[in-house]
Structures are given as structure tokens and as C-alpha cells.
C-alpha positions as CSV (number, residue, x, y, z in Angstrom):
1,X,116.6,93.0,83.5
2,X,113.4,91.4,82.4
3,X,113.1,88.2,80.4
4,X,110.1,87.4,78.2
5,X,109.6,83.8,77.4
6,X,107.2,83.1,74.5
7,X,104.7,80.3,75.3
8,X,103.1,78.4,72.4
9,X,100.6,75.6,72.4
10,X,102.8,72.5,72.4
11,X,105.8,74.3,74.0
12,X,107.5,72.1,76.7
13,X,110.7,74.0,77.6
14,X,109.3,77.4,78.5
15,X,109.3,76.5,82.3
16,X,112.8,75.2,82.0
17,X,114.0,78.6,80.8
18,X,112.0,80.4,83.5
19,X,113.6,78.2,86.2
20,X,117.0,79.6,85.0
21,X,116.0,83.2,84.6
22,X,113.6,83.6,87.5
23,X,114.8,81.1,90.1
24,X,118.6,80.7,89.5
25,X,119.4,84.2,88.2
26,X,116.7,86.0,90.2
27,X,115.6,88.1,87.3
28,X,112.1,89.4,86.5
29,X,110.5,86.9,84.0
30,X,107.2,87.1,82.1
31,X,105.6,84.2,80.3
32,X,104.4,85.7,77.0
33,X,101.4,84.0,75.5
34,X,101.8,83.6,71.8
35,X,98.8,85.9,71.1
36,X,100.3,88.7,73.1
37,X,102.0,91.4,70.9
38,X,103.2,93.7,73.7
39,X,106.9,93.3,74.5
40,X,107.6,96.8,75.6
41,X,108.5,95.9,79.1
42,X,110.9,93.1,78.0
43,X,114.7,93.4,77.7
44,X,115.5,89.8,76.5
45,X,113.1,87.6,74.4
46,X,113.6,83.8,74.7
47,X,111.9,81.5,72.1
48,X,112.0,78.1,73.9
49,X,112.1,74.6,72.7
50,X,109.1,72.2,72.3
51,X,106.7,71.5,69.6
52,X,104.9,74.8,68.8
53,X,101.5,74.1,67.3
54,X,102.3,70.4,67.2
55,X,105.0,71.0,64.5
56,X,102.2,70.9,62.0
57,X,103.3,71.6,58.4
58,X,106.9,71.8,59.6
59,X,108.7,72.9,62.7
60,X,108.1,76.6,63.3
61,X,106.0,77.2,60.2
62,X,102.9,78.2,62.1
63,X,104.6,79.9,65.1
64,X,106.2,82.4,62.8
65,X,102.8,84.1,62.2
66,X,102.0,84.5,65.9
67,X,101.6,88.1,67.3
68,X,104.3,87.4,69.8
69,X,106.8,86.5,67.1
70,X,105.9,89.5,65.0
71,X,106.7,91.6,68.1
72,X,109.9,89.7,68.5
73,X,111.0,90.8,65.0
74,X,110.5,94.4,66.1
75,X,112.4,93.7,69.3
76,X,115.3,92.2,67.4
77,X,115.3,95.1,64.9
78,X,115.9,97.4,67.8
79,X,119.1,95.6,68.6
80,X,117.7,93.9,71.7
81,X,118.7,90.3,72.5
82,X,116.7,87.3,71.2
83,X,117.6,83.7,72.0
84,X,116.0,80.8,70.2
85,X,116.5,77.3,71.6
86,X,115.8,74.1,69.6
87,X,112.3,74.7,68.3
88,X,113.0,78.4,69.0
89,X,115.9,78.2,66.6
90,X,113.7,76.6,64.0
91,X,111.2,79.4,64.4
92,X,113.9,82.1,64.0
93,X,115.0,80.6,60.7
94,X,111.4,80.3,59.5
95,X,111.0,84.0,60.2
96,X,114.2,85.0,58.5
97,X,115.7,86.4,61.6
98,X,118.4,83.8,61.1
99,X,119.5,82.3,57.7
100,X,119.2,78.7,56.7
101,X,116.8,75.9,57.9
102,X,116.6,73.0,60.2
103,X,115.8,69.6,58.5
104,X,115.3,66.0,59.6
105,X,118.3,64.5,61.3
106,X,120.7,62.6,59.1
107,X,119.6,59.2,60.4
108,X,115.9,60.2,60.4
109,X,115.4,59.6,64.1
110,X,114.9,61.7,67.2
111,X,118.1,62.2,69.2
112,X,118.2,62.8,73.0
113,X,121.7,63.0,74.3
114,X,124.4,65.2,75.7
115,X,127.0,66.4,73.2
116,X,130.2,68.4,73.3
117,X,130.2,71.8,71.5
118,X,133.1,74.1,70.6
119,X,132.5,77.8,71.3
120,X,133.6,79.6,68.2
121,X,133.0,83.2,69.4
122,X,133.4,84.8,72.8
123,X,132.8,88.4,71.9
124,X,129.0,88.2,71.9
125,X,126.8,89.1,74.9
126,X,125.8,85.4,74.9
127,X,129.2,83.9,74.9
128,X,131.6,86.3,76.8
129,X,131.4,83.9,79.8
130,X,133.3,81.3,77.8
131,X,136.9,80.9,76.7
132,X,137.9,80.9,73.0
133,X,137.3,77.4,71.5
134,X,136.2,76.1,74.9
135,X,134.5,72.7,74.8
136,X,131.2,72.6,76.7
137,X,128.6,69.9,77.0
138,X,124.9,70.6,76.5
139,X,121.8,68.3,76.0
140,X,120.1,67.9,72.7
141,X,116.6,66.6,72.0
142,X,115.4,67.0,68.5
143,X,114.3,65.2,65.4
144,X,114.8,68.1,63.0
145,X,118.1,69.5,64.0
146,X,120.2,69.2,60.9
147,X,121.2,72.7,59.9
148,X,121.1,73.3,56.2
149,X,121.9,76.3,54.0
150,X,123.1,76.8,50.4
151,X,126.8,77.2,49.7
152,X,126.6,81.0,49.4
153,X,124.8,81.3,52.8
154,X,127.4,79.0,54.4
155,X,130.2,81.0,53.0
156,X,128.6,84.2,54.2
157,X,128.2,82.7,57.7
158,X,131.9,81.7,57.8
159,X,133.1,85.0,56.4
160,X,131.2,87.1,59.0
161,X,131.9,84.8,62.0
162,X,128.2,84.0,62.5
163,X,128.8,80.4,63.5
164,X,128.8,80.5,67.3
165,X,128.8,76.8,68.3
166,X,129.9,73.7,66.4
167,X,129.4,70.0,67.3
168,X,132.8,68.5,68.1
169,X,134.6,65.8,69.9
170,X,135.6,65.9,73.6
171,X,139.0,67.3,72.5
172,X,137.4,70.1,70.4
173,X,138.1,68.4,67.1
174,X,135.5,69.3,64.6
175,X,134.8,66.5,62.0
176,X,131.8,64.6,60.6
177,X,132.2,61.7,63.0
178,X,131.4,64.1,65.9
179,X,128.2,65.4,64.2
180,X,125.1,64.0,65.8
181,X,122.5,65.1,63.2
182,X,124.3,65.8,59.9
183,X,124.4,69.6,60.2
184,X,126.4,71.3,57.5
185,X,129.8,72.6,58.8
186,X,128.9,70.9,62.1
187,X,126.8,73.9,63.0
188,X,125.0,73.8,66.3
189,X,124.3,77.5,66.7
190,X,124.5,80.7,64.7
191,X,123.9,84.4,65.2
192,X,122.7,87.3,63.0
193,X,125.2,89.7,61.5
194,X,124.6,92.1,64.4
195,X,125.1,89.4,67.0
196,X,122.0,90.2,69.1
197,X,120.0,87.2,67.8
198,X,121.2,83.7,68.6
199,X,119.8,80.4,67.7
200,X,121.0,77.0,68.7
201,X,119.7,73.4,68.8
202,X,121.3,72.3,72.1
203,X,119.6,73.3,75.4
204,X,121.6,75.6,77.6
205,X,118.7,75.9,80.1
206,X,119.0,72.1,80.8
207,X,122.6,72.5,81.8
208,X,122.3,75.4,84.2
209,X,122.0,73.6,87.5
210,X,124.5,71.1,89.0
211,X,121.5,69.1,90.3
212,X,120.6,68.1,86.8
213,X,124.2,67.1,85.8
214,X,126.0,70.2,84.6
215,X,126.2,74.0,84.5
216,X,127.9,74.5,81.1
217,X,124.9,76.4,79.8
218,X,124.7,78.9,82.7
219,X,127.5,81.2,81.5
220,X,125.4,82.0,78.4
221,X,122.8,83.7,80.6
222,X,125.3,85.1,83.1
223,X,127.3,86.8,80.4
224,X,124.2,88.4,79.0
225,X,123.3,89.8,82.5
226,X,126.8,91.2,82.9
227,X,126.7,93.0,79.6
228,X,123.3,94.5,79.9
229,X,123.8,95.5,83.5
230,X,126.9,97.5,82.5
231,X,125.1,99.2,79.6
């Protein structure tokens, strides 16, 4: 399986993802410059975190027009896996690959922390390595991580089980007091209707090696490998 990691000016998490896919999982990995529109050799596209184009205008607003992201839309429309992490999640919402938007955090400040999440779905290629309602801990590092959508969109996400991760307490309890950024419905990550496109604000690639304090993010990548290898 070959991973393609989109590299933007201002990106700072692309190498973190490559460390997981190339070094830990031993999978072929290509760093895809934002001006490259050829993804024909790529099985999985990862849109990493960082500050693409310096977050000018708003997070992801310029990155959405890059040739690499236009090719990512085609990749997703073919049913192939796409993962957007942090800024990558913001870009996917800007492009309409995922609904809603990411806004300034509730307290209007940047948050860098480790937070518990509850896994809401385990039937996706991304989450089959987890148990239903398992509580995992992943790092967050964002200033615009407050997920927002109108009431109709939120109802649609709930009705079609598109909410994949929610912020919660260590015991799995989901309530506003366990919400670090004000995201509606405590949303930390969502998928598209088909389930092949996933976006989340927390960083699974930063929790994939015990040397950096945890491996709760690794099953996300391992489950994907298992599914695609069996296909």
C-alpha cells in the first residue's frame, strides 16, 4: 500500500505522518508537493496538520485550490481513503469533502494538550482497530478547532452515524465540561457518508510511538492496512 502525504508551504506535520507510515508501518510513502496533481500511484491520501499557506484568509481557504487537493477530490470520489488531520480537516471542510467548518476555539486561544476521545464508530477502515466506545488519548494543537455546522447538518451527521470521535472525559462521559474548544456535539472527528473520507482535529500520528508517550493513534493506521491488504 502506498501513502501520499500532501506537503504545503507552512505544513509542519507532514514528516510526523511519514514517520508513522514509512518508518513504523514500513509502507511506501510519497511526499506530494501541493502543485503536483498526479496521485495515480497513491492508495491513501493524508492531508496533514500545520499552517498551509500561513492560514491566510482562514485555515484551509487557499489550500483548497491547490492542484494536489483537486486531485484528492478525484481520489475520494473513487472511494479511496482520504485522511485529514487538524489543518487537513479544515481543508477538507473548505473543499466540501466533509460538511461543516472549523472556527476559532471557544476561549479564543491556541490549545496544546492531550485529550480523551470516545470512538463512536468501529466499522470504518479507519476505526476497526478500536472497540466500540473505547476511550483513547490523542494530542491536540489548534487555535481553530471548534467544529460548527447548522442544525440540519448536525442532525444529518447524527442520523447517518458520521460522527466518528467525540471529546469526552476519561470515563467516556460526553458533556460540555469535557469539550476543549467548544465544538458542537463535542465533535472531534467526522467522516463522509461513504466512510472513506475522515477528518479529525486531534493528531493520531503524534500518538503512534511509545517513545513519545502513547500509541492510541496507531490502530487507526493499522486497521486501514489490514482492510486494504485483504481487499
